[in-house]
PDB file as gemmi writes it, atoms N, CA and C in Angstrom:
CRYST1    1.000    1.000    1.000  90.00  90.00  90.00 P 1                      
ATOM      1  N   MET A   1      36.918  64.156 120.968  1.00  0.00           N  
ATOM      2  CA  MET A   1      37.909  65.340 120.642  1.00  0.00           C  
ATOM      3  C   MET A   1      39.107  65.020 121.453  1.00  0.00           C  
ATOM      4  N   VAL A   2      40.249  65.731 120.699  1.00  0.00           N  
ATOM      5  CA  VAL A   2      41.522  65.145 121.490  1.00  0.00           C  
ATOM      6  C   VAL A   2      41.962  66.714 122.109  1.00  0.00           C  
ATOM      7  N   ASN A   3      42.311  66.552 123.176  1.00  0.00           N  
ATOM      8  CA  ASN A   3      42.845  67.901 123.973  1.00  0.00           C  
ATOM      9  C   ASN A   3      44.133  67.942 123.454  1.00  0.00           C  
ATOM     10  N   CYS A   4      44.433  69.215 122.566  1.00  0.00           N  
ATOM     11  CA  CYS A   4      45.711  69.384 122.045  1.00  0.00           C  
ATOM     12  C   CYS A   4      46.743  69.919 123.160  1.00  0.00           C  
ATOM     13  N   VAL A   5      46.379  70.543 124.102  1.00  0.00           N  
ATOM     14  CA  VAL A   5      47.279  71.256 124.809  1.00  0.00           C  
ATOM     15  C   VAL A   5      47.988  70.203 125.678  1.00  0.00           C  
ATOM     16  N   GLY A   6      47.010  69.039 126.265  1.00  0.00           N  
ATOM     17  CA  GLY A   6      47.453  67.866 127.055  1.00  0.00           C  
ATOM     18  C   GLY A   6      48.433  67.075 126.322  1.00  0.00           C  
ATOM     19  N   THR A   7      48.173  66.728 124.773  1.00  0.00           N  
ATOM     20  CA  THR A   7      48.648  65.670 124.196  1.00  0.00           C  
ATOM     21  C   THR A   7      50.225  66.255 123.705  1.00  0.00           C  
ATOM     22  N   MET A   8      50.192  67.437 123.522  1.00  0.00           N  
ATOM     23  CA  MET A   8      51.421  68.216 122.883  1.00  0.00           C  
ATOM     24  C   MET A   8      52.566  68.225 123.797  1.00  0.00           C  
ATOM     25  N   GLY A   9      51.992  68.549 125.262  1.00  0.00           N  
ATOM     26  CA  GLY A   9      52.963  68.882 126.330  1.00  0.00           C  
ATOM     27  C   GLY A   9      53.400  70.561 126.286  1.00  0.00           C  
ATOM     28  N   LYS A  10      54.296  70.673 127.226  1.00  0.00           N  
ATOM     29  CA  LYS A  10      54.463  72.060 127.082  1.00  0.00           C  
ATOM     30  C   LYS A  10      56.074  72.202 126.880  1.00  0.00           C  
ATOM     31  N   ALA A  11      56.546  73.024 126.136  1.00  0.00           N  
ATOM     32  CA  ALA A  11      57.877  73.068 125.832  1.00  0.00           C  
ATOM     33  C   ALA A  11      58.469  74.279 126.902  1.00  0.00           C  
ATOM     34  N   VAL A  12      59.276  73.739 127.510  1.00  0.00           N  
ATOM     35  CA  VAL A  12      59.963  74.466 128.640  1.00  0.00           C  
ATOM     36  C   VAL A  12      61.151  75.398 128.079  1.00  0.00           C  
ATOM     37  N   ILE A  13      61.075  76.611 127.822  1.00  0.00           N  
ATOM     38  CA  ILE A  13      62.557  77.290 127.520  1.00  0.00           C  
ATOM     39  C   ILE A  13      62.616  78.333 128.722  1.00  0.00           C  
ATOM     40  N   GLY A  14      63.730  78.008 129.171  1.00  0.00           N  
ATOM     41  CA  GLY A  14      64.209  78.555 130.199  1.00  0.00           C  
ATOM     42  C   GLY A  14      64.334  80.293 130.165  1.00  0.00           C  
ATOM     43  N   GLU A  15      64.596  80.968 131.074  1.00  0.00           N  
ATOM     44  CA  GLU A  15      64.708  82.274 131.221  1.00  0.00           C  
ATOM     45  C   GLU A  15      66.169  82.600 130.572  1.00  0.00           C  
ATOM     46  N   TRP A  16      67.373  81.556 130.936  1.00  0.00           N  
ATOM     47  CA  TRP A  16      68.688  82.033 130.461  1.00  0.00           C  
ATOM     48  C   TRP A  16      68.523  81.995 128.999  1.00  0.00           C  
ATOM     49  N   PHE A  17      67.693  81.232 128.375  1.00  0.00           N  
ATOM     50  CA  PHE A  17      67.609  81.304 126.803  1.00  0.00           C  
ATOM     51  C   PHE A  17      67.479  82.708 126.487  1.00  0.00           C  
ATOM     52  N   TRP A  18      66.290  83.150 126.953  1.00  0.00           N  
ATOM     53  CA  TRP A  18      65.849  84.594 126.344  1.00  0.00           C  
ATOM     54  C   TRP A  18      67.007  85.581 126.703  1.00  0.00           C  
ATOM     55  N   ARG A  19      67.760  85.288 127.933  1.00  0.00           N  
ATOM     56  CA  ARG A  19      68.720  86.376 128.353  1.00  0.00           C  
ATOM     57  C   ARG A  19      69.797  86.001 127.037  1.00  0.00           C  
ATOM     58  N   PHE A  20      70.121  84.982 126.719  1.00  0.00           N  
ATOM     59  CA  PHE A  20      71.316  84.675 125.804  1.00  0.00           C  
ATOM     60  C   PHE A  20      71.001  85.149 124.610  1.00  0.00           C  
ATOM     61  N   LEU A  21      69.766  85.175 123.997  1.00  0.00           N  
ATOM     62  CA  LEU A  21      69.231  85.516 122.862  1.00  0.00           C  
ATOM     63  C   LEU A  21      69.462  87.110 122.595  1.00  0.00           C  
ATOM     64  N   ALA A  22      68.861  87.792 123.971  1.00  0.00           N  
ATOM     65  CA  ALA A  22      68.885  89.253 124.003  1.00  0.00           C  
ATOM     66  C   ALA A  22      70.437  89.581 123.902  1.00  0.00           C  
ATOM     67  N   ALA A  23      71.310  89.119 124.521  1.00  0.00           N  
ATOM     68  CA  ALA A  23      72.621  89.473 124.255  1.00  0.00           C  
ATOM     69  C   ALA A  23      73.228  89.245 122.980  1.00  0.00           C  
ATOM     70  N   VAL A  24      72.783  88.147 122.268  1.00  0.00           N  
ATOM     71  CA  VAL A  24      73.374  87.931 120.938  1.00  0.00           C  
ATOM     72  C   VAL A  24      72.592  88.871 119.828  1.00  0.00           C  
ATOM     73  N   MET A  25      71.519  89.256 120.175  1.00  0.00           N  
ATOM     74  CA  MET A  25      70.967  90.271 119.247  1.00  0.00           C  
ATOM     75  C   MET A  25      71.735  91.622 119.487  1.00  0.00           C  
ATOM     76  N   LEU A  26      71.866  92.031 120.864  1.00  0.00           N  
ATOM     77  CA  LEU A  26      72.156  93.158 121.169  1.00  0.00           C  
ATOM     78  C   LEU A  26      73.906  93.152 120.570  1.00  0.00           C  
ATOM     79  N   PHE A  27      74.792  92.400 120.625  1.00  0.00           N  
ATOM     80  CA  PHE A  27      75.873  92.241 120.041  1.00  0.00           C  
ATOM     81  C   PHE A  27      75.984  92.257 118.584  1.00  0.00           C  
ATOM     82  N   ALA A  28      74.741  91.787 117.974  1.00  0.00           N  
ATOM     83  CA  ALA A  28      74.538  91.933 116.379  1.00  0.00           C  
ATOM     84  C   ALA A  28      74.330  93.391 116.007  1.00  0.00           C  
ATOM     85  N   VAL A  29      73.378  93.979 116.727  1.00  0.00           N  
ATOM     86  CA  VAL A  29      73.097  95.339 116.633  1.00  0.00           C  
ATOM     87  C   VAL A  29      74.536  96.255 116.748  1.00  0.00           C  
ATOM     88  N   GLY A  30      75.117  96.052 117.895  1.00  0.00           N  
ATOM     89  CA  GLY A  30      76.242  96.949 118.080  1.00  0.00           C  
ATOM     90  C   GLY A  30      77.374  96.804 116.954  1.00  0.00           C  
ATOM     91  N   TRP A  31      77.307  95.410 116.518  1.00  0.00           N  
ATOM     92  CA  TRP A  31      78.533  95.067 115.506  1.00  0.00           C  
ATOM     93  C   TRP A  31      78.030  95.701 114.220  1.00  0.00           C  
ATOM     94  N   THR A  32      76.707  95.819 114.072  1.00  0.00           N  
ATOM     95  CA  THR A  32      76.535  96.387 112.684  1.00  0.00           C  
ATOM     96  C   THR A  32      76.584  98.025 112.787  1.00  0.00           C  
ATOM     97  N   ILE A  33      76.417  98.644 113.941  1.00  0.00           N  
ATOM     98  CA  ILE A  33      76.772  99.990 114.073  1.00  0.00           C  
ATOM     99  C   ILE A  33      77.856 100.186 113.877  1.00  0.00           C  
ATOM    100  N   TRP A  34      78.901  99.149 114.450  1.00  0.00           N  
ATOM    101  CA  TRP A  34      80.270  99.620 114.465  1.00  0.00           C  
ATOM    102  C   TRP A  34      80.938  99.373 112.743  1.00  0.00           C  
ATOM    103  N   ILE A  35      80.553  98.444 112.090  1.00  0.00           N  
ATOM    104  CA  ILE A  35      80.822  98.430 110.756  1.00  0.00           C  
ATOM    105  C   ILE A  35      80.244  99.549 109.889  1.00  0.00           C  
ATOM    106  N   PHE A  36      79.115  99.922 110.251  1.00  0.00           N  
ATOM    107  CA  PHE A  36      78.584 101.178 109.462  1.00  0.00           C  
ATOM    108  C   PHE A  36      79.378 102.376 110.047  1.00  0.00           C  
ATOM    109  N   THR A  37      79.878 102.715 111.178  1.00  0.00           N  
ATOM    110  CA  THR A  37      80.912 103.506 111.473  1.00  0.00           C  
ATOM    111  C   THR A  37      82.127 103.670 110.615  1.00  0.00           C  
ATOM    112  N   GLN A  38      82.579 102.448 110.676  1.00  0.00           N  
ATOM    113  CA  GLN A  38      84.295 102.299 110.056  1.00  0.00           C  
ATOM    114  C   GLN A  38      84.106 102.461 108.404  1.00  0.00           C  
ATOM    115  N   LEU A  39      82.518 102.109 107.904  1.00  0.00           N  
ATOM    116  CA  LEU A  39      82.619 102.442 106.303  1.00  0.00           C  
ATOM    117  C   LEU A  39      82.290 103.932 106.213  1.00  0.00           C  
ATOM    118  N   ASN A  40      81.490 104.504 107.060  1.00  0.00           N  
ATOM    119  CA  ASN A  40      81.201 105.753 106.795  1.00  0.00           C  
ATOM    120  C   ASN A  40      81.794 106.786 108.249  1.00  0.00           C  
ATOM    121  N   PRO A  41      83.218 107.238 108.115  1.00  0.00           N  
ATOM    122  CA  PRO A  41      83.659 107.645 109.297  1.00  0.00           C  
ATOM    123  C   PRO A  41      82.793 109.186 109.506  1.00  0.00           C  
ATOM    124  N   PRO A  42      82.844 109.563 110.941  1.00  0.00           N  
ATOM    125  CA  PRO A  42      82.196 110.906 110.798  1.00  0.00           C  
ATOM    126  C   PRO A  42      83.311 111.988 110.362  1.00  0.00           C  
ATOM    127  N   GLN A  43      82.605 113.089 109.944  1.00  0.00           N  
ATOM    128  CA  GLN A  43      83.310 114.308 109.316  1.00  0.00           C  
ATOM    129  C   GLN A  43      84.152 115.013 110.252  1.00  0.00           C  
ATOM    130  N   LEU A  44      84.699 114.665 111.274  1.00  0.00           N  
ATOM    131  CA  LEU A  44      85.472 115.364 112.450  1.00  0.00           C  
ATOM    132  C   LEU A  44      86.825 115.435 112.009  1.00  0.00           C  
ATOM    133  N   ILE A  45      87.432 114.646 111.191  1.00  0.00           N  
ATOM    134  CA  ILE A  45      88.777 114.576 111.123  1.00  0.00           C  
ATOM    135  C   ILE A  45      89.164 114.573 109.473  1.00  0.00           C  
ATOM    136  N   THR A  46      88.187 114.038 108.713  1.00  0.00           N  
ATOM    137  CA  THR A  46      88.733 113.740 107.227  1.00  0.00           C  
ATOM    138  C   THR A  46      88.640 115.043 106.639  1.00  0.00           C  
ATOM    139  N   PRO A  47      88.018 116.289 106.694  1.00  0.00           N  
ATOM    140  CA  PRO A  47      88.058 117.564 106.047  1.00  0.00           C  
ATOM    141  C   PRO A  47      89.596 117.950 106.245  1.00  0.00           C  
ATOM    142  N   ALA A  48      90.218 117.852 107.379  1.00  0.00           N  
ATOM    143  CA  ALA A  48      91.326 118.077 107.823  1.00  0.00           C  
ATOM    144  C   ALA A  48      92.408 117.332 106.943  1.00  0.00           C  
ATOM    145  N   ALA A  49      92.162 115.863 107.028  1.00  0.00           N  
ATOM    146  CA  ALA A  49      93.048 115.261 106.369  1.00  0.00           C  
ATOM    147  C   ALA A  49      93.128 115.449 104.965  1.00  0.00           C  
ATOM    148  N   PHE A  50      92.212 115.613 104.047  1.00  0.00           N  
ATOM    149  CA  PHE A  50      92.098 116.029 102.911  1.00  0.00           C  
ATOM    150  C   PHE A  50      92.732 117.245 102.400  1.00  0.00           C  
ATOM    151  N   GLU A  51      92.560 118.485 103.442  1.00  0.00           N  
ATOM    152  CA  GLU A  51      93.344 119.742 103.393  1.00  0.00           C  
ATOM    153  C   GLU A  51      94.645 119.388 103.508  1.00  0.00           C  
ATOM    154  N   ALA A  52      95.234 118.693 104.429  1.00  0.00           N  
ATOM    155  CA  ALA A  52      96.748 118.353 104.651  1.00  0.00           C  
ATOM    156  C   ALA A  52      97.377 117.538 103.584  1.00  0.00           C  
ATOM    157  N   ALA A  53      96.657 116.887 102.879  1.00  0.00           N  
ATOM    158  CA  ALA A  53      96.995 115.999 101.710  1.00  0.00           C  
ATOM    159  C   ALA A  53      97.156 117.139 100.443  1.00  0.00           C  
ATOM    160  N   ALA A  54      96.366 118.231 100.126  1.00  0.00           N  
ATOM    161  CA  ALA A  54      96.230 118.985  99.043  1.00  0.00           C  
ATOM    162  C   ALA A  54      97.383 119.818  99.322  1.00  0.00           C  
ATOM    163  N   LYS A  55      97.624 120.263 100.581  1.00  0.00           N  
ATOM    164  CA  LYS A  55      98.643 121.276 100.878  1.00  0.00           C  
ATOM    165  C   LYS A  55     100.083 120.574 100.669  1.00  0.00           C  
ATOM    166  N   ALA A  56     100.105 119.233 100.903  1.00  0.00           N  
ATOM    167  CA  ALA A  56     101.281 118.582 100.799  1.00  0.00           C  
ATOM    168  C   ALA A  56     101.674 118.328  99.062  1.00  0.00           C  
ATOM    169  N   LYS A  57     100.593 118.086  98.352  1.00  0.00           N  
ATOM    170  CA  LYS A  57     101.013 118.111  96.896  1.00  0.00           C  
ATOM    171  C   LYS A  57     101.436 119.262  96.416  1.00  0.00           C  
ATOM    172  N   VAL A  58     101.006 120.583  97.014  1.00  0.00           N  
ATOM    173  CA  VAL A  58     101.469 121.832  96.357  1.00  0.00           C  
ATOM    174  C   VAL A  58     102.716 122.169  97.046  1.00  0.00           C  
ATOM    175  N   ASP A  59     103.011 121.872  98.131  1.00  0.00           N  
ATOM    176  CA  ASP A  59     104.419 122.156  98.685  1.00  0.00           C  
ATOM    177  C   ASP A  59     105.710 121.703  98.149  1.00  0.00           C  
ATOM    178  N   PRO A  60     106.563 122.601  97.855  1.00  0.00           N  
ATOM    179  CA  PRO A  60     107.778 122.205  97.119  1.00  0.00           C  
ATOM    180  C   PRO A  60     108.750 121.681  97.908  1.00  0.00           C  
ATOM    181  N   GLN A  61     108.642 121.691  99.325  1.00  0.00           N  
ATOM    182  CA  GLN A  61     109.456 121.234 100.209  1.00  0.00           C  
ATOM    183  C   GLN A  61     109.332 119.841 100.543  1.00  0.00           C  
ATOM    184  N   GLN A  62     108.232 119.272 100.091  1.00  0.00           N  
ATOM    185  CA  GLN A  62     107.968 117.823 100.242  1.00  0.00           C  
ATOM    186  C   GLN A  62     108.837 116.987  99.392  1.00  0.00           C  
ATOM    187  N   SER A  63     109.103 116.058  99.800  1.00  0.00           N  
ATOM    188  CA  SER A  63     110.213 114.947  99.135  1.00  0.00           C  
ATOM    189  C   SER A  63     109.145 114.068  98.401  1.00  0.00           C  
ATOM    190  N   ALA A  64     109.938 113.222  97.199  1.00  0.00           N  
ATOM    191  CA  ALA A  64     109.161 112.382  96.582  1.00  0.00           C  
ATOM    192  C   ALA A  64     108.385 111.306  97.218  1.00  0.00           C  
ATOM    193  N   GLN A  65     109.104 111.125  98.168  1.00  0.00           N  
ATOM    194  CA  GLN A  65     108.742 109.637  99.220  1.00  0.00           C  
ATOM    195  C   GLN A  65     107.450 110.058 100.163  1.00  0.00           C  
ATOM    196  N   GLY A  66     107.228 111.296 100.087  1.00  0.00           N  
ATOM    197  CA  GLY A  66     106.090 111.765 100.956  1.00  0.00           C  
ATOM    198  C   GLY A  66     106.339 112.214 102.411  1.00  0.00           C  
ATOM    199  N   VAL A  67     107.552 112.376 102.591  1.00  0.00           N  
ATOM    200  CA  VAL A  67     107.913 112.798 104.049  1.00  0.00           C  
ATOM    201  C   VAL A  67     108.708 114.090 103.961  1.00  0.00           C  
ATOM    202  N   ILE A  68     108.136 114.874 104.880  1.00  0.00           N  
ATOM    203  CA  ILE A  68     108.712 116.385 104.775  1.00  0.00           C  
ATOM    204  C   ILE A  68     109.983 116.268 105.727  1.00  0.00           C  
ATOM    205  N   VAL A  69     111.014 116.671 105.017  1.00  0.00           N  
ATOM    206  CA  VAL A  69     112.267 116.523 105.783  1.00  0.00           C  
ATOM    207  C   VAL A  69     112.775 118.309 106.056  1.00  0.00           C  
ATOM    208  N   PRO A  70     113.576 118.265 107.272  1.00  0.00           N  
ATOM    209  CA  PRO A  70     113.728 119.592 107.938  1.00  0.00           C  
ATOM    210  C   PRO A  70     114.675 120.237 106.719  1.00  0.00           C  
ATOM    211  N   ALA A  71     114.703 121.812 106.609  1.00  0.00           N  
ATOM    212  CA  ALA A  71     115.632 122.041 105.806  1.00  0.00           C  
ATOM    213  C   ALA A  71     117.078 121.562 105.525  1.00  0.00           C  
ATOM    214  N   GLY A  72     117.517 121.736 106.487  1.00  0.00           N  
ATOM    215  CA  GLY A  72     119.018 121.329 106.796  1.00  0.00           C  
ATOM    216  C   GLY A  72     119.313 120.146 106.126  1.00  0.00           C  
ATOM    217  N   ALA A  73     118.483 119.133 106.347  1.00  0.00           N  
ATOM    218  CA  ALA A  73     118.408 117.682 105.902  1.00  0.00           C  
ATOM    219  C   ALA A  73     118.742 117.544 104.453  1.00  0.00           C  
ATOM    220  N   ALA A  74     117.943 118.520 103.740  1.00  0.00           N  
ATOM    221  CA  ALA A  74     117.818 118.239 102.328  1.00  0.00           C  
ATOM    222  C   ALA A  74     119.118 118.634 101.847  1.00  0.00           C  
ATOM    223  N   GLU A  75     119.818 119.809 102.341  1.00  0.00           N  
ATOM    224  CA  GLU A  75     121.018 120.204 101.864  1.00  0.00           C  
ATOM    225  C   GLU A  75     122.179 119.037 102.148  1.00  0.00           C  
ATOM    226  N   ALA A  76     122.224 118.367 103.405  1.00  0.00           N  
ATOM    227  CA  ALA A  76     123.157 117.577 104.024  1.00  0.00           C  
ATOM    228  C   ALA A  76     123.013 116.413 102.891  1.00  0.00           C  
ATOM    229  N   ALA A  77     121.740 115.949 102.517  1.00  0.00           N  
ATOM    230  CA  ALA A  77     121.406 114.956 101.446  1.00  0.00           C  
ATOM    231  C   ALA A  77     122.158 114.925 100.274  1.00  0.00           C  
ATOM    232  N   LYS A  78     122.214 116.117  99.825  1.00  0.00           N  
ATOM    233  CA  LYS A  78     122.844 116.539  98.240  1.00  0.00           C  
ATOM    234  C   LYS A  78     124.265 116.390  98.421  1.00  0.00           C  
ATOM    235  N   ASP A  79     124.961 116.555  99.528  1.00  0.00           N  
ATOM    236  CA  ASP A  79     126.340 116.083  99.659  1.00  0.00           C  
ATOM    237  C   ASP A  79     126.794 114.863  99.770  1.00  0.00           C  
ATOM    238  N   LEU A  80     125.970 114.008 100.152  1.00  0.00           N  
ATOM    239  CA  LEU A  80     126.295 112.626 100.265  1.00  0.00           C  
ATOM    240  C   LEU A  80     126.569 112.189  98.859  1.00  0.00           C  
ATOM    241  N   PRO A  81     127.717 111.107  98.820  1.00  0.00           N  
ATOM    242  CA  PRO A  81     127.752 110.456  97.567  1.00  0.00           C  
ATOM    243  C   PRO A  81     126.707 109.477  97.290  1.00  0.00           C  
ATOM    244  N   LYS A  82     126.063 109.519  95.934  1.00  0.00           N  
ATOM    245  CA  LYS A  82     125.225 108.526  95.588  1.00  0.00           C  
ATOM    246  C   LYS A  82     125.829 107.282  95.526  1.00  0.00           C  
ATOM    247  N   GLU A  83     124.899 106.077  96.236  1.00  0.00           N  
ATOM    248  CA  GLU A  83     125.170 104.564  96.261  1.00  0.00           C  
ATOM    249  C   GLU A  83     124.868 104.104  94.716  1.00  0.00           C  
ATOM    250  N   ALA A  84     125.699 103.030  94.330  1.00  0.00           N  
ATOM    251  CA  ALA A  84     125.549 102.384  93.369  1.00  0.00           C  
ATOM    252  C   ALA A  84     124.336 101.612  93.621  1.00  0.00           C  
ATOM    253  N   PRO A  85     123.465 101.354  92.436  1.00  0.00           N  
ATOM    254  CA  PRO A  85     122.422 100.384  92.773  1.00  0.00           C  
ATOM    255  C   PRO A  85     122.753  98.932  92.846  1.00  0.00           C  
ATOM    256  N   LYS A  86     121.941  98.448  93.792  1.00  0.00           N  
ATOM    257  CA  LYS A  86     122.507  97.166  94.370  1.00  0.00           C  
ATOM    258  C   LYS A  86     121.589  95.996  93.300  1.00  0.00           C  
ATOM    259  N   GLU A  87     122.546  94.767  93.126  1.00  0.00           N  
ATOM    260  CA  GLU A  87     122.025  93.576  92.442  1.00  0.00           C  
ATOM    261  C   GLU A  87     121.144  93.120  93.317  1.00  0.00           C  
ATOM    262  N   PRO A  88     119.759  92.802  92.446  1.00  0.00           N  
ATOM    263  CA  PRO A  88     118.683  92.194  93.164  1.00  0.00           C  
ATOM    264  C   PRO A  88     119.026  90.680  93.553  1.00  0.00           C  
ATOM    265  N   PRO A  89     118.646  90.239  94.824  1.00  0.00           N  
ATOM    266  CA  PRO A  89     118.863  88.868  95.264  1.00  0.00           C  
ATOM    267  C   PRO A  89     118.764  87.667  94.318  1.00  0.00           C  
ATOM    268  N   VAL A  90     117.519  87.998  93.546  1.00  0.00           N  
ATOM    269  CA  VAL A  90     117.000  86.727  92.681  1.00  0.00           C  
ATOM    270  C   VAL A  90     117.245  87.359  91.282  1.00  0.00           C  
ATOM    271  N   ASN A  91     117.462  86.303  90.383  1.00  0.00           N  
ATOM    272  CA  ASN A  91     117.591  86.758  88.967  1.00  0.00           C  
ATOM    273  C   ASN A  91     116.203  86.622  88.491  1.00  0.00           C  
ATOM    274  N   ALA A  92     115.647  87.852  88.155  1.00  0.00           N  
ATOM    275  CA  ALA A  92     114.362  87.870  87.496  1.00  0.00           C  
ATOM    276  C   ALA A  92     114.030  87.118  86.358  1.00  0.00           C  
ATOM    277  N   GLU A  93     115.094  86.745  85.688  1.00  0.00           N  
ATOM    278  CA  GLU A  93     114.826  86.004  84.164  1.00  0.00           C  
ATOM    279  C   GLU A  93     114.129  84.621  84.557  1.00  0.00           C  
ATOM    280  N   LYS A  94     115.017  83.958  85.559  1.00  0.00           N  
ATOM    281  CA  LYS A  94     114.521  82.738  86.091  1.00  0.00           C  
ATOM    282  C   LYS A  94     113.006  82.744  86.424  1.00  0.00           C  
ATOM    283  N   LEU A  95     112.425  83.836  86.996  1.00  0.00           N  
ATOM    284  CA  LEU A  95     111.000  83.696  87.323  1.00  0.00           C  
ATOM    285  C   LEU A  95     110.102  83.964  86.243  1.00  0.00           C  
ATOM    286  N   LYS A  96     110.595  84.378  84.991  1.00  0.00           N  
ATOM    287  CA  LYS A  96     109.719  84.415  84.097  1.00  0.00           C  
ATOM    288  C   LYS A  96     108.794  83.184  83.702  1.00  0.00           C  
ATOM    289  N   PHE A  97     107.766  83.394  83.156  1.00  0.00           N  
ATOM    290  CA  PHE A  97     107.215  82.047  82.509  1.00  0.00           C  
ATOM    291  C   PHE A  97     107.729  81.901  81.308  1.00  0.00           C  
ATOM    292  N   SER A  98     107.599  80.569  80.812  1.00  0.00           N  
ATOM    293  CA  SER A  98     108.190  80.271  79.317  1.00  0.00           C  
ATOM    294  C   SER A  98     107.092  80.369  78.504  1.00  0.00           C  
ATOM    295  N   ASP A  99     107.362  80.598  77.172  1.00  0.00           N  
ATOM    296  CA  ASP A  99     106.628  80.898  76.133  1.00  0.00           C  
ATOM    297  C   ASP A  99     105.814  79.595  75.570  1.00  0.00           C  
ATOM    298  N   SER A 100     106.496  78.514  75.795  1.00  0.00           N  
ATOM    299  CA  SER A 100     105.882  77.234  75.321  1.00  0.00           C  
ATOM    300  C   SER A 100     106.598  76.012  76.316  1.00  0.00           C  
ATOM    301  N   LEU A 101     105.656  74.834  76.402  1.00  0.00           N  
ATOM    302  CA  LEU A 101     106.065  73.819  77.278  1.00  0.00           C  
ATOM    303  C   LEU A 101     107.143  73.022  76.439  1.00  0.00           C  
ATOM    304  N   SER A 102     108.054  72.700  77.258  1.00  0.00           N  
ATOM    305  CA  SER A 102     109.534  71.742  76.598  1.00  0.00           C  
ATOM    306  C   SER A 102     109.829  70.970  77.744  1.00  0.00           C  
ATOM    307  N   THR A 103     110.637  69.967  77.468  1.00  0.00           N  
ATOM    308  CA  THR A 103     111.216  69.317  78.451  1.00  0.00           C  
ATOM    309  C   THR A 103     112.246  69.882  78.931  1.00  0.00           C  
ATOM    310  N   PRO A 104     113.049  69.786  80.037  1.00  0.00           N  
ATOM    311  CA  PRO A 104     114.165  70.217  80.454  1.00  0.00           C  
ATOM    312  C   PRO A 104     115.280  69.812  79.753  1.00  0.00           C  
ATOM    313  N   GLU A 105     116.307  70.576  79.646  1.00  0.00           N  
ATOM    314  CA  GLU A 105     117.261  70.237  78.912  1.00  0.00           C  
ATOM    315  C   GLU A 105     118.475  69.336  79.872  1.00  0.00           C  
ATOM    316  N   ILE A 106     118.821  68.219  79.055  1.00  0.00           N  
ATOM    317  CA  ILE A 106     119.674  67.107  79.853  1.00  0.00           C  
ATOM    318  C   ILE A 106     121.203  67.399  79.414  1.00  0.00           C  
ATOM    319  N   VAL A 107     121.915  67.649  80.508  1.00  0.00           N  
ATOM    320  CA  VAL A 107     123.308  68.036  80.512  1.00  0.00           C  
ATOM    321  C   VAL A 107     124.001  66.516  80.498  1.00  0.00           C  
ATOM    322  N   THR A 108     124.755  66.527  79.593  1.00  0.00           N  
ATOM    323  CA  THR A 108     125.477  64.969  79.244  1.00  0.00           C  
ATOM    324  C   THR A 108     126.706  65.133  80.258  1.00  0.00           C  
ATOM    325  N   GLY A 109     127.445  63.853  80.579  1.00  0.00           N  
ATOM    326  CA  GLY A 109     128.612  64.075  81.289  1.00  0.00           C  
ATOM    327  C   GLY A 109     128.422  64.256  82.676  1.00  0.00           C  
ATOM    328  N   THR A 110     127.145  64.233  82.959  1.00  0.00           N  
ATOM    329  CA  THR A 110     126.934  64.386  84.798  1.00  0.00           C  
ATOM    330  C   THR A 110     126.162  63.171  85.091  1.00  0.00           C  
ATOM    331  N   THR A 111     126.360  62.620  86.443  1.00  0.00           N  
ATOM    332  CA  THR A 111     125.469  61.402  86.582  1.00  0.00           C  
ATOM    333  C   THR A 111     124.871  62.063  88.004  1.00  0.00           C  
ATOM    334  N   PRO A 112     123.440  61.796  88.363  1.00  0.00           N  
ATOM    335  CA  PRO A 112     122.772  61.892  89.403  1.00  0.00           C  
ATOM    336  C   PRO A 112     123.258  61.450  90.378  1.00  0.00           C  
ATOM    337  N   ALA A 113     123.430  62.249  91.522  1.00  0.00           N  
ATOM    338  CA  ALA A 113     123.714  61.840  92.884  1.00  0.00           C  
ATOM    339  C   ALA A 113     122.833  60.601  93.419  1.00  0.00           C  
ATOM    340  N   LYS A 114     123.585  59.489  94.013  1.00  0.00           N  
ATOM    341  CA  LYS A 114     122.857  58.447  94.446  1.00  0.00           C  
ATOM    342  C   LYS A 114     122.541  58.578  96.067  1.00  0.00           C  
ATOM    343  N   GLN A 115     121.207  58.385  96.335  1.00  0.00           N  
ATOM    344  CA  GLN A 115     121.127  58.331  97.756  1.00  0.00           C  
ATOM    345  C   GLN A 115     121.121  57.350  98.502  1.00  0.00           C  
TER     346      GLN A 115                                                      
END                                                                             
C-alpha cells in the first residue's frame, strides 16, 4: 500500500496568506455594510428633509427655481428690465435627423481646395 501522506507532500501555506485572506474578508464585509447603509439611510435626517420639502412646496415665497429669496430681493427683481432671450449658439435644425437617406447636395461653381 502506498503512503498517501508521504507521496503527496505537504502544502505549505504561510501565516501571511491567512492574514491577507482575513483582511480581504473583513474589507468585503465592511464594504457590504457601507453599501447597505448608503441604500437604506438611517431615519435621523430623512423625515426632516421630507418635511422641509413639503413646506417648500406650499410656501408662496418660494421662487420657481426652488431657491428662497429674501423679501427685498423679490421686489428689486421685479423692477429690473427683462432681458431679451438669447439666440442659442447652435442651430438646432442642423442637429435633427433626416427623414430619409439621400446624397448631399452638390454645389456647382465651386472647386474643392487642393492640399
